[in-house]
N, C-alpha and C positions, 0 to 999 in steps of 0.2 A: 398792114394791120398790125397793131400791137396789143398783146394780151398779157394779163397779170392775174395772179391769184392772191386774194386778200385773206387774212386770218379771220376765221369765224368760229373757232372752237372745235372744228372737225379736222380729221386727218388730212383731207384733200382740199380744204379751203373753198373759196367762193370766186368763180371766174368773172373777170370784168374785162371790158374792152377799153383801151386807154387811148387818149388823143395822141397825135403825133408829137406834140410838144411836151408830153408827159405831165400835163397840168390837170387834166380832167379824165373822168372815167364814167362808164355806165354799166349797170349790172347786166350780165349775159344770161341770167336765170331763165328768162322766158324762152331762150333757145336751148341752153344746156347748162347744168349747174357747175360743172368742173371741167378743167382742161382735159383730163383723161377721158371723160365722157365725150368731149368734142372730138378728140383724136380717134376714138373708137369708131366714129361714123363721120370722118372728116369730109368725105365727098358730099355729105348732106349738110353738116353743120358749118363747115368751113365757109362756103358761100354766104350762108346766113349771117355769120359773124362778120364777114367782109361788108355786107350791107349795113350792119349795125355800126361798124367802124366809120363808114361814109356818113352815116347820120350823126355820129358824134362830131365829125368835122364840120358838118353843116349846121349844127346846133338844133337839129330837129327832134332830138330825144333828150329827156332829162339826164343831166350829168351831175356829178359831185366832185369835189376837190380830190385829186389823186395824191397820195402821200406814199413815197417809196418805203418808208419805215413800217407801213402797215402790211407789207407784202411777205408772203412765203416765197420760196423758190417757185417758179411757174408750175412745175410739178413738185409738190412737197414730198412725194415718193413716186417711184417709177417702177415699171416692170423690169427695166433693164438700164444699167448705166455701164457703158464700156468706153474706156478711154484709150485712144491711140497715141501715136507719137509722130506727127506729121513733120515736125521740125528736127531734122537729124542733127543740126548744130547743138540743140539742147541735149540730145542723147550722147553725143560725143563728149560734151563737157561734163555731164554728171557721171558718165561711166569712167572718164579719166580720173575724176575725183575719188572713185572707189578702186582705182587701179585696174579697171577692166577696159577691154577694147570693144569696138563696135563690130559685130559680125558683118561680113560683106552683104549678107542677105537683107539686112535692115534697109539697104539703099534701094531695094526693089520689091521687098515683101513687107508690108506694114507691121509694125509692132503694136499690140493691143492687149489690154488686160480688162477683166470684168470686175468692176468695183461694187461696193455696197450701195444698193438703191432703195432700201426699205425706209430710209428717212434722210432728207437733206437738211442742211442748215438754211435758214432764211438769209437773204442778202444783207441784213443788218444784225443778224444774230451773232453773239460772241463765239469765238473759237475756244473751246475748253482744252486746257493742257494739263495733263496729269504729272508730267515730269519733264523738266527742262532738258534732261539728257536725251530725250526722244528726238530732239532736233527738228522742231516745228518749222515748216516752210510753207509759203504760199506758192501756187502755180497758176498764173493767169492764162486762160485758155478760151478758145471758141468752142461751142458745142452746138449740135443740131438735134432736133426732135423729129422722129419719123412717124409716118402712119404705118400700116402693115406692110412689111417688106418681104417679098417671097424669097425663099432660099435660092441662091445661085444667080442673083441679079448681076447685070453688068454695071460698070461704073456709070455709063450713060443712063441706064434705067434707074439706078439708085438716086440720081439727082432729082428725079421726079417724086421720090418718096420723102425728101426733106421738106417738111412743112413749116418748121420754125427754127430760128437761130437765136442763140443766147450766149452770154458770157459765163465763165465758170472760174471759181477758185477751187482747184483740186488740191485740197489740203494734204500735205505729206509729212511723214515723220522720218526724216532722213537717217536718224540714228538707229532706227529699227529695220530699215530696208536691207542692208547687207546681210544681216542674220537670217531674215526671212527668205531672201533670194537664194541663199546658200542651201536651204532645205530643198530647193527644187520645185516648190509648189506655188511660188509667186507671192504677190502682196496680199496681206489681210490686215493685221494690226497696224501696219505702217501706212495704211490708207483709211483714215477716219472719214467722217461725213464731209462731203463737199458742199459748196454753196453756189447758187446760180443767180444771175442778174434779176432785178425786180421784174423786168419785162422781157418777153420773148417776141420776136418779130418775124413776119413772113419774109421769104426771100425777095418778093416783089417790093416790099416796103424799103428794102435797102437800095433798090434801083441799080445804078451803075456801080455802086460799092459792093455788089455781089456779082462776081464774074468768075468763070472757070472753077466754080465750086469753092471759092475763097472769099473772105471778107477783105476788101481793099481799104482798110483803115488801120491806123496805129492803135495798139492796145495800151492804154495808159495805166500803169501800175505805180501807186504811190505808197511809200512806207513812212509812217509817222509824219504825214503831211508833206513830205519831200518827194520829188520825182525820182522814181527808181527804174522804171522801164517805159520805153516808147516804141517797142518793136512793131513793125508793120506786119499784120497777119497775112498779107498776100505775098510777102517776100521770103525767100529761102524755105518755102514749103516743099518738101520732097513729095508729099502726097496731098491731094485735096480732100475735102470732106466727103464727096460722093465715093471716092476710092475707099475711104475708111468704112463707110456704110456697106459697100459691096464686100469688103474684106470680112466684116463682121457677119455678113449673111451668106458666106461661102458654103457653110455646112448646116445652117439652121435658118429658119425664118425668124424675122424680128417682129415682135408684137408692136402694135400701135402704142406710142408713148415711150419707145426706146430712145435713150439719149446716147449719142456718140460724141466723144470729145476729141479735140484736135491734138491734145498734148500741149505742153508749154510752148507758147509763141516765142520764137527765138530767131534773131537775125545775126548774121555774121557782120564783122566790121567791114569798112570800106576797102580794106586791104585784103579781105578774104579770111582774116583771122577771127578770133572769138569776139571781137568788139570791145568797146569801151563803156564805162559808166556814163550816165547822163551828166554827172559833174565834170567829166573829162571831155564833153562834147559828143559822146556817142549816143546810141539808142538805148543803152542800158539793158536790163534783164527783167524777165517776168517771174523769176524765182531767185531765192538767195543762193541756192546751190551753185548756180553758174558763176556768180561773182566770187564765191569762195574758191572755186577751182582756179579762176584766173589769178586771184591773190596768191594761191599756193604756188603757181608757176612763177609769177613775177617777184614775189616777196618771200617765198620759202615757207609760208604758213598762211592759212586763211585768217582774215581780220574781221570780216563782217559776221556778227553773231546771228544765229537763228532766232526766230521770234520768241519773245518772252512775254509774260503777263504785263499788260499795259501798252504793248505795241498795237498799232492800228495799220490795217491794210485797206487800200481802196483800189478797185479795178473798174475801169470805165472805158467807153469808146465815144468819141465826139465825131460828128459829121464835119463836112468842110466848112459849115457855117458856125461851128463851135457848139452845136446842140448835142446833148446826150442822147444816144440812140437807144440804149438798153436800160438806162438808169445805172446806178452805181452799186456794186458790191462794196460795202464798207463794214469791216469787222474789227473788233478789238479782241485781243487774246486775253483770256481770263484763266486764273488758276482753278483747276477742277476741285 
């Protein structure tokens, strides 16, 4: 099943069920008006929405043309957005760029921060930038949406609370991060509003591409129309998504509609090193900070600039047949 939220002039939008090929949709209002309302009673509304999804495929219910540019993020706002860092290769690279080392605990105890969830950017909304010195960066990620998760769940139990999967652009301001972290309270100004893919899908919809709590597909990140990253989301993951959900729920219950992110998808190179750019035959990177770190090491200084007004970012996943799974996040940077 694939679900999306269309703009309708309200804060939480209008829930629709989308066809597998992302061309058609039908209104879900006769079942539930919003995705959050569906998640609040997922045991009731989830099966009803699945039935409606089957009817969309059969052509037995009225549908209309689905346009990704009409979408909000599937949850335009959420009760919680917490982002982990499942790919330690990414942590190693960005920490090296700041002159920091990775504590040994990061390899067995997940890293996570609580982001702002009161409003997300839509998947085709521009990214506002107030000052180029802030160091605007994209971060291509996988994220999951849960139903109600009890405190203290195990990793195995947490897997059953993952109801939807989506893509994320976790927008970061690299120039502000060191100063904020030095205060000892974590991210705030350096983590502005994130954006999510037009469509959220159930784990069952992914079929064999959802195994062991990971999405077994490459994450396609393009910068200004050129391939920038093709890292596989199932490779080099230190932690899977159920583990991150369980970690978030260790000392608190998670409300239905909580979004948990994987952190930037990042693969090592074939030689076990940091990897090469797509232009050099590698899998590239899902954020700019990684390539800047490698340039620093190899060339003595970073060469790739952070995002500036006029730049465009596209984040997408294609299945084995070349079809878009979640639709595309495609955003242009604009001067605030």
